C-alpha positions as CSV (number, residue, x, y, z in Angstrom):
1,M,-8.5,-19.9,-9.7
2,V,-6.7,-18.2,-6.8
3,V,-8.3,-15.1,-5.5
4,A,-8.8,-13.1,-2.3
5,I,-5.4,-12.3,-1.1
6,N,-5.1,-9.4,1.3
7,P,-1.4,-8.5,2.2
8,Q,-2.1,-5.4,4.2
9,H,1.3,-4.6,3.0
10,E,1.5,-0.9,4.0
11,N,0.7,-1.5,7.6
12,G,3.8,-2.3,9.6
13,S,1.8,-4.0,12.4
14,S,0.2,-6.5,10.0
15,S,1.7,-9.5,8.3
16,L,1.3,-10.4,4.8
17,H,-1.5,-12.9,3.9
18,G,-0.9,-15.2,0.8
19,I,-1.9,-18.3,-0.6
20,P,0.7,-21.2,-1.2
21,V,1.0,-22.0,-4.9
22,T,3.5,-23.6,-7.2
23,E,5.6,-21.3,-9.4
24,E,4.1,-22.7,-12.4
25,G,0.6,-21.9,-10.9
26,F,1.9,-18.4,-10.1
27,E,2.9,-17.9,-13.8
28,Q,-0.4,-19.3,-15.0
29,L,-2.3,-16.8,-12.8
30,I,-0.4,-13.9,-14.0
31,S,-0.7,-14.8,-17.6
32,L,-4.4,-13.7,-17.2
33,E,-4.9,-9.9,-17.6
34,G,-6.3,-8.3,-14.5
35,P,-6.2,-5.3,-12.2
36,Y,-4.2,-7.2,-9.6
37,R,-0.3,-7.4,-9.2
38,Y,1.0,-10.6,-7.6
39,E,4.3,-11.5,-6.1
40,F,5.7,-14.9,-5.6
41,I,7.6,-15.0,-2.1
42,A,9.1,-18.2,-0.8
43,G,6.4,-20.4,-2.3
44,V,3.4,-18.1,-1.4
45,M,1.6,-15.8,-3.7
46,Y,0.4,-12.2,-2.5
47,D,-1.6,-9.6,-3.9
48,M,0.6,-6.4,-3.9
49,T,-2.0,-4.1,-5.4
50,G,-2.3,-0.8,-3.5
51,S,0.0,1.2,-1.6
52,S,0.3,4.1,0.9
53,P,0.0,7.6,-0.4
54,E,3.7,8.2,0.2
55,H,4.7,5.1,-1.6
56,A,2.5,6.1,-4.6
57,D,3.8,9.7,-4.7
58,I,7.4,8.7,-4.6
59,S,6.8,6.1,-7.6
60,S,5.1,9.0,-9.4
61,N,7.9,11.3,-8.8
62,L,10.5,8.7,-10.2
63,E,8.4,8.0,-13.1
64,Y,8.1,11.7,-14.0
65,L,11.8,12.3,-13.4
66,L,12.7,9.4,-15.7
67,K,10.3,10.2,-18.4
68,E,11.3,13.8,-18.4
69,Q,14.9,13.1,-19.1
70,L,14.3,10.2,-21.5
71,G,11.8,11.7,-23.6
72,R,9.2,9.7,-25.5
73,S,10.9,9.6,-29.0
74,G,14.0,7.4,-28.0
75,P,14.3,3.6,-27.4
76,C,13.8,3.8,-23.7
77,R,10.4,3.5,-21.9
78,V,9.5,4.1,-18.2
79,Y,6.9,1.6,-16.8
80,R,5.2,1.3,-13.4
81,E,4.0,-1.9,-11.8
82,Q,4.5,-4.2,-14.9
83,Y,5.6,-7.8,-14.8
84,V,9.4,-8.4,-15.4
85,F,10.5,-11.6,-17.0
86,I,13.6,-13.2,-15.5
87,P,15.1,-16.4,-16.9
88,G,14.7,-19.2,-14.8
89,Q,13.0,-17.4,-11.9
90,P,9.5,-16.2,-11.0
91,S,8.4,-12.9,-12.5
92,V,8.6,-9.7,-10.5
93,V,6.8,-6.5,-10.4
94,P,9.1,-3.4,-9.7
95,D,7.5,-0.2,-8.6
96,V,9.2,1.6,-11.6
97,V,11.4,0.0,-14.4
98,V,13.3,1.4,-17.4
99,T,13.8,-0.8,-20.5
100,C,15.6,0.4,-23.7
101,D,14.7,-2.7,-25.6
102,V,12.3,-1.9,-28.5
103,G,11.0,-5.4,-28.4
104,D,9.6,-4.5,-25.0
105,R,7.2,-2.1,-26.5
106,D,6.7,-3.4,-30.1
107,K,3.2,-4.9,-30.3
108,E,4.5,-7.6,-32.8
109,K,7.7,-8.4,-30.8
110,R,6.6,-8.1,-27.0
111,M,5.9,-10.9,-24.7
112,R,2.2,-12.1,-24.6
113,P,0.9,-11.7,-22.1
114,F,3.0,-8.4,-21.6
115,K,6.1,-8.7,-19.6
116,I,9.2,-6.7,-19.8
117,R,12.0,-8.8,-21.0
118,S,15.1,-6.5,-20.8
119,P,14.9,-4.2,-17.7
120,L,17.9,-1.9,-17.4
121,I,16.9,-0.1,-14.2
122,A,14.6,-1.6,-11.6
123,I,13.3,0.6,-8.7
124,E,11.6,-0.6,-5.5
125,V,9.9,1.8,-2.8
126,L,10.3,0.1,0.4
127,S,7.2,-1.0,2.5
128,P,7.5,-2.3,5.9
129,S,6.2,-5.8,5.3
130,T,8.1,-6.4,1.9
131,E,11.4,-4.7,2.7
132,A,13.1,-7.9,3.4
133,Y,11.8,-9.4,0.2
134,D,13.0,-6.4,-1.8
135,R,16.4,-6.6,-0.2
136,V,17.1,-10.4,-0.6
137,E,14.9,-12.6,-2.5
138,K,13.7,-10.2,-5.1
139,F,17.3,-8.7,-5.4
140,A,18.7,-12.1,-5.9
141,R,16.1,-12.7,-8.9
142,Y,16.9,-9.3,-10.4
143,Q,20.6,-10.4,-10.6
144,H,19.5,-13.3,-13.0
145,S,18.3,-10.9,-15.5
146,P,21.2,-10.4,-18.0
147,T,20.1,-6.8,-19.1
148,L,19.7,-5.4,-15.6
149,E,22.4,-2.7,-14.8
150,V,21.0,-1.0,-11.8
151,Y,18.8,-1.8,-8.6
152,I,17.5,1.0,-6.6
153,L,15.8,0.8,-3.2
154,V,14.0,4.0,-1.9
155,S,12.8,4.7,1.6
156,Q,9.4,6.1,2.0
157,D,9.9,7.4,5.5
158,E,13.1,9.3,5.1
159,K,15.2,10.8,2.4
160,H,17.4,7.7,1.9
161,V,18.2,5.8,-1.3
162,E,20.4,2.8,-1.9
163,M,21.8,1.9,-5.3
164,Y,23.4,-1.3,-6.6
165,R,25.1,-1.5,-9.9
166,R,26.1,-4.6,-11.9
167,A,29.4,-2.8,-13.0
168,T,30.5,-2.6,-9.3
169,G,29.5,-6.1,-8.3
170,W,26.4,-4.9,-6.8
171,V,28.2,-2.9,-4.1
172,Q,25.8,-0.8,-2.1
173,E,25.9,3.1,-2.7
174,R,23.9,5.3,-0.3
175,F,22.2,8.7,-0.8
176,Q,20.7,11.0,1.8
177,E,19.0,14.5,2.0
178,D,19.6,16.4,-1.1
179,Q,22.3,14.4,-2.7
180,M,22.2,13.7,-6.5
181,I,22.2,10.2,-8.0
182,E,24.0,9.9,-11.2
183,L,23.3,7.0,-13.7
184,D,25.9,6.8,-16.3
185,Q,24.0,4.1,-18.4
186,L,21.5,6.7,-19.8
187,D,23.1,10.1,-18.5
188,L,20.5,10.3,-15.8
189,E,20.2,12.5,-12.8
190,L,17.8,11.9,-9.9
191,P,18.0,14.5,-7.2
192,L,16.6,13.2,-3.9
193,S,15.0,16.6,-3.5
194,S,12.7,15.7,-6.6
195,I,12.2,12.1,-5.6
196,Y,10.7,13.1,-2.3
197,E,9.1,16.3,-3.6
198,G,5.7,16.7,-1.8
199,V,6.3,13.7,0.3
200,L,9.0,14.5,2.9
């Protein structure tokens, strides 16, 4: 079994340390329940567990904003750091993800081991050592998910958010300072002031 991976992924001066593994080996490892969250990047597996306080606070703010607007009685659910299944691609772990497929939470219908099959919105909080992966390789994987409509990248160092929508051909939209992000899919509003509350 593959263990002891130390990415040091919140330290911009350190490089990621991973273990070469096949895609099949990666998927077998993540099928085992455990406290760690791994990513498969260019043939290497990395332990992505842990984050900076800023990263954690921004993720928490996003989760709270989404849950507050979506409620708990409808079909949509918000998850943090859960594996997402993508057809023909290695699984990924977004910082925050929204799914409105009841099959993703139904104990009888959901994937075993648990993976979200139908992501609608995926959000990544950028870290220095994984930003290139989030922007290129991971983004390319997400585009293979037939249900994903919105991909959001959030800076943890400044009030800056980028959004990409399938409906516009994944054209980049930028938001700064106290602008409002509006998501037509679920009639959601994400004020940057709330995303960064208590952080910047």
